[in-house]
Backbone bond lengths (Angstrom), bond angles and torsions (degrees), N, CA, C in turn:
res aa  C-N    CA-C-N  psi(-1)  N-CA   C-N-CA  omega(-1)  CA-C   N-CA-C  phi
1 M - - - 1.447 - - 1.526 108.40 -
2 P 1.311 118.73 124.47 1.460 120.70 -178.28 1.520 111.72 -70.94
3 I 1.303 113.96 147.14 1.459 120.91 176.12 1.522 106.97 -111.04
4 F 1.305 115.55 128.81 1.455 120.38 -178.27 1.515 110.09 -107.87
5 N 1.303 116.24 141.91 1.451 122.27 176.59 1.520 107.48 -87.01
6 S 1.309 115.99 111.62 1.460 119.60 -177.97 1.521 112.75 -93.45
7 T 1.334 116.71 4.26 1.451 120.30 -179.63 1.519 109.62 -75.36
8 P 1.331 117.45 119.36 1.459 118.87 178.34 1.521 110.24 -70.60
9 G 1.276 116.61 155.35 1.455 120.15 177.52 1.514 110.19 154.58
10 P 1.316 115.14 179.70 1.454 119.04 -177.89 1.522 111.33 -64.94
11 R 1.310 115.84 146.98 1.460 121.04 174.89 1.517 108.12 -79.68
12 K 1.315 116.37 160.51 1.456 120.63 179.47 1.523 110.41 -63.17
13 M 1.321 114.45 146.24 1.460 120.29 176.10 1.522 108.63 -75.16
14 E 1.321 116.22 157.00 1.457 119.07 175.03 1.521 108.20 -68.45
15 S 1.317 115.89 136.15 1.454 119.40 -179.48 1.520 109.67 -91.28
16 G 1.314 115.88 172.15 1.446 120.52 178.42 1.513 113.83 93.20
17 R 1.301 117.77 -5.20 1.462 121.29 179.66 1.521 108.43 -118.35
18 R 1.316 116.59 124.75 1.464 119.57 177.13 1.518 108.94 -75.28
19 R 1.305 114.86 139.79 1.461 120.98 -179.00 1.527 109.67 -105.43
20 S 1.303 116.19 151.93 1.460 120.04 175.58 1.525 108.79 -71.65
21 E 1.318 116.28 162.76 1.462 119.68 178.03 1.524 110.66 -63.21
22 A 1.318 117.59 -33.33 1.472 120.51 177.30 1.528 110.50 -64.51
23 E 1.335 116.77 -41.73 1.467 120.28 177.64 1.521 110.85 -64.86
24 L 1.327 116.54 -42.71 1.465 120.22 179.45 1.524 110.82 -62.15
25 R 1.323 116.61 -43.72 1.470 120.37 179.11 1.528 110.05 -59.05
26 Q 1.316 116.31 -43.72 1.465 121.27 179.96 1.532 110.72 -62.29
27 V 1.327 116.87 -41.94 1.468 120.22 178.61 1.522 110.24 -62.38
28 F 1.324 117.39 -47.95 1.469 119.33 -179.28 1.525 111.00 -59.60
29 M 1.328 117.13 -40.98 1.464 119.43 -178.26 1.526 112.27 -69.40
30 Q 1.320 118.58 -22.10 1.468 121.17 174.92 1.524 110.74 -63.60
31 F 1.320 116.96 -22.49 1.459 120.98 -176.46 1.526 112.56 -98.21
32 D 1.313 117.90 14.47 1.466 122.48 173.52 1.526 106.99 -73.17
33 S 1.323 116.02 89.29 1.469 121.44 -167.97 1.524 114.45 -64.67
34 D 1.336 117.36 -26.90 1.468 118.03 -179.71 1.532 112.45 -113.82
35 Y 1.323 116.41 12.78 1.476 122.69 173.02 1.527 113.56 55.55
36 D 1.348 116.19 38.97 1.464 120.13 179.12 1.527 112.45 -106.29
37 N 1.334 117.08 12.24 1.466 123.30 -177.93 1.520 112.95 61.39
38 C 1.329 116.19 25.77 1.457 123.26 173.05 1.522 107.55 -134.49
39 L 1.319 115.89 147.15 1.459 120.66 -178.85 1.521 110.46 -113.90
40 S 1.317 116.25 132.31 1.460 121.37 174.46 1.530 108.55 -82.46
41 K 1.328 115.89 170.17 1.461 119.34 177.38 1.532 110.13 -61.51
42 Q 1.325 116.91 -36.44 1.467 120.74 178.73 1.534 110.89 -65.92
43 D 1.343 116.88 -39.80 1.469 120.67 176.10 1.533 110.48 -59.78
44 I 1.333 115.90 -44.63 1.464 121.46 -179.36 1.533 109.98 -63.19
45 K 1.330 116.30 -42.85 1.469 120.60 179.42 1.527 110.65 -61.41
46 K 1.328 116.85 -43.85 1.467 120.41 179.05 1.528 110.79 -61.90
47 A 1.324 116.67 -39.15 1.464 120.29 179.64 1.526 110.82 -66.09
48 F 1.346 117.29 -44.27 1.465 119.54 177.92 1.527 110.77 -62.50
49 N 1.312 117.27 -38.96 1.461 120.67 177.07 1.531 110.16 -62.33
50 Y 1.322 116.57 -46.48 1.465 122.27 178.84 1.532 111.47 -59.09
51 L 1.331 115.57 -38.03 1.461 120.58 -179.24 1.530 112.62 -75.33
52 G 1.330 116.47 -7.14 1.457 120.31 177.60 1.512 114.59 85.29
53 A 1.330 117.57 20.09 1.461 121.05 179.46 1.523 110.40 -66.73
54 L 1.330 115.79 140.89 1.455 119.66 169.97 1.523 107.51 -71.38
55 F 1.306 117.30 138.12 1.462 122.80 179.78 1.531 112.06 54.67
56 P 1.322 117.99 61.21 1.468 120.74 -175.87 1.528 113.59 -58.90
57 G 1.325 118.16 -32.85 1.463 120.15 177.52 1.515 111.54 -64.62
58 F 1.324 116.38 -43.36 1.463 121.27 177.19 1.521 110.37 -63.85
59 R 1.323 116.44 -46.85 1.473 120.69 179.79 1.527 110.85 -59.70
60 A 1.328 116.25 -40.74 1.465 120.41 179.20 1.523 110.66 -64.32
61 N 1.335 117.35 -42.55 1.468 120.34 179.06 1.518 111.68 -61.89
62 V 1.332 116.64 -46.08 1.464 120.40 179.50 1.525 110.31 -60.91
63 A 1.325 116.52 -50.42 1.466 120.92 -178.51 1.520 111.10 -62.07
64 F 1.316 116.01 -42.88 1.461 120.50 -176.93 1.525 110.80 -64.87
65 N 1.335 116.63 -47.06 1.464 120.00 -179.22 1.520 111.83 -64.38
66 M 1.305 117.01 -32.45 1.454 121.45 179.03 1.535 111.41 -75.19
67 A 1.311 117.08 -39.64 1.465 121.02 -170.39 1.524 114.70 -90.28
68 D 1.316 118.68 -28.70 1.470 121.46 -175.55 1.527 109.84 -78.04
69 T 1.328 115.46 73.53 1.465 120.64 -172.68 1.522 113.50 -69.10
70 N 1.320 118.20 -29.19 1.466 119.67 179.59 1.530 112.27 -92.42
71 K 1.322 117.05 0.78 1.474 123.95 174.81 1.528 113.26 55.58
72 D 1.338 116.16 39.02 1.468 119.47 178.03 1.523 112.44 -93.70
73 G 1.339 116.90 0.62 1.456 120.66 178.54 1.512 114.31 84.18
74 L 1.328 116.72 9.35 1.467 122.18 179.28 1.520 109.41 -137.80
75 I 1.316 115.69 153.27 1.462 121.37 173.97 1.523 107.58 -102.16
76 S 1.326 115.53 113.70 1.465 121.07 179.21 1.528 109.31 -82.50
77 L 1.313 116.29 173.72 1.464 120.43 178.51 1.525 111.13 -59.69
78 D 1.341 117.25 -38.15 1.464 120.66 178.41 1.524 111.39 -65.85
79 E 1.321 116.89 -37.77 1.459 121.30 -178.62 1.528 112.24 -78.78
80 L 1.314 117.08 -18.40 1.460 121.32 -176.35 1.525 112.49 -62.45
81 D 1.323 117.63 -28.22 1.465 120.47 179.78 1.527 111.46 -55.79
82 A 1.340 117.35 -39.62 1.465 121.06 179.99 1.526 111.07 -66.95
83 V 1.325 117.33 -37.94 1.468 121.36 177.93 1.529 109.61 -65.87
84 V 1.313 116.77 -44.61 1.468 121.84 179.93 1.527 110.27 -62.55
85 K 1.326 117.45 -43.28 1.466 120.85 178.98 1.521 110.43 -62.95
86 Y 1.333 116.97 -42.95 1.465 120.84 177.73 1.533 110.31 -60.37
87 A 1.317 117.35 -46.53 1.469 121.17 179.55 1.529 110.58 -60.67
88 S 1.313 116.55 -40.72 1.460 120.82 178.37 1.529 110.62 -66.43
89 D 1.331 116.62 -42.65 1.466 121.36 -178.57 1.527 112.70 -63.37
90 I 1.333 117.53 -30.18 1.467 119.37 179.58 1.534 111.82 -90.69
91 G 1.319 115.99 6.11 1.458 120.31 171.08 1.505 116.92 89.88
92 L 1.336 117.00 21.73 1.453 118.83 178.10 1.514 109.54 -87.68
């Protein structure tokens, strides 16, 4: 029996094309679920999934632990640069 994802939201991007850091930043900011210019770990995971990353939960954990320098549990605009660089480095 097929299981359908009824969660509305953006469809996955086509994979196989490297994106610029500006494009990656824009994608991550699309997942700012409460529009506070900060990203939660869940927001980051959704963005990695959208970008077609293998193991998006793992990728989100790595990026989050690396970027959340003030350990407040959110990725601010200043901290987002590290997440974008990580996404670029892994070929997204």
